[in-house]
N, C-alpha and C positions, 0 to 999 in steps of 0.2 A: 202561872202560865209559862210554859217553856219558851225560850227564845229560839226562833227558827230563822235561818238565813237562806235566802235564795242564792244558788250558785252564781247567778248573774250579778248579785250585789257584792260578792267577795272581791277583795283586791286581786288584780291579775295583770299580767302583761303578755303580749303575744310573742310567740317564738316561731321563727321560721324552721320548719322541720329539716331543712338542708343544713342548719347550723349545728347539729349534734349527731353523734353516732350512737347506736345501740350496740354494746359489746355483748356477745352471746355466751362467753365462757370466761373462766378465770384465766385461761391461757391467752385469750384475746386481750383481756384487761392488762395482763403483765406485759405483753408485747407493745400495747399502746402506751403504757406508762413508761417503759424503757425508751421508746422512741421519743416521747415528749421530754424525758430527761435529757436525752442526747441533743435535742433541738433547742433546749432552753438557753436563752441569752441574758436574761435579766434576773429571773427569780424562779425558784422551785419551792412550792409550799405543799406539803403532803400531810394530811390529817388521816390517821388510821387508828383503829382500835389497838393494834400492836403490829410489829414487824416480826414475823415468824423466823426462828433460827433454822431455816431450811434452805434448799437450793434457790428457791424463788426470792426469799427475803435477802439472802446474801447477794444475789444478782442485782437486786434493787439498790442495796447499800453500795455495792461496787460501782454501779452506774452513777450514783450520787457523788461518790469520791472522785471518779474520773471527770465528771462534769465540773466539779469544784477545782480540780487540778488544771483543767483546760482554761478555766475562767475564774481566777481567784476573786473577782468582784461579784460573782454570782451569789445572790442571796438565797441560801438554802435553809429551809425551816421544816423540821419533821416533828409533828405533834402526835404523841401516842397517849393513850389513856393510862395514867399512872396506876390506878387501882386495878385495872384489868391486867396490866403487865405484871404487877407485883403478885397478884393472885395466881396468874397463869404460871409464872416461873417459880414462885414460892420460896425463893431464897435470896438473901441480900446480895451476895457476890454476883449473881447473874444480873440483878437489877443495876448494880453499880457498873457492870460490864456494858450493859445496854446504854446507860447514860454516857459512859466513856466513848463508846463507839459512835453514838449519835452526836455527841458534843464535838467530836473531831471534824465534823462537817462545817461548823460555824466559824 
């Protein structure tokens, strides 16, 4: 006999709709992310599949570097999927370059 759960029985917590924003596009996400990086005072943790080597990706990296220069005590952590990055770029020098670029933030 299959196990069935009532939605009401699942663990949950309430969220005030005023406490979050829905971002409607990639442009809005980038703007929101850059503003959050600029305002950070204690830590920045970014988890992403990868950071693209394009204008938007370089803009995010530049903002992270600037934030770290403004506040050397800022805890900056960027986690990317190693397998995705290595498969996406496909060559070792590019991967080593990504690691070198990101490790400069810590």
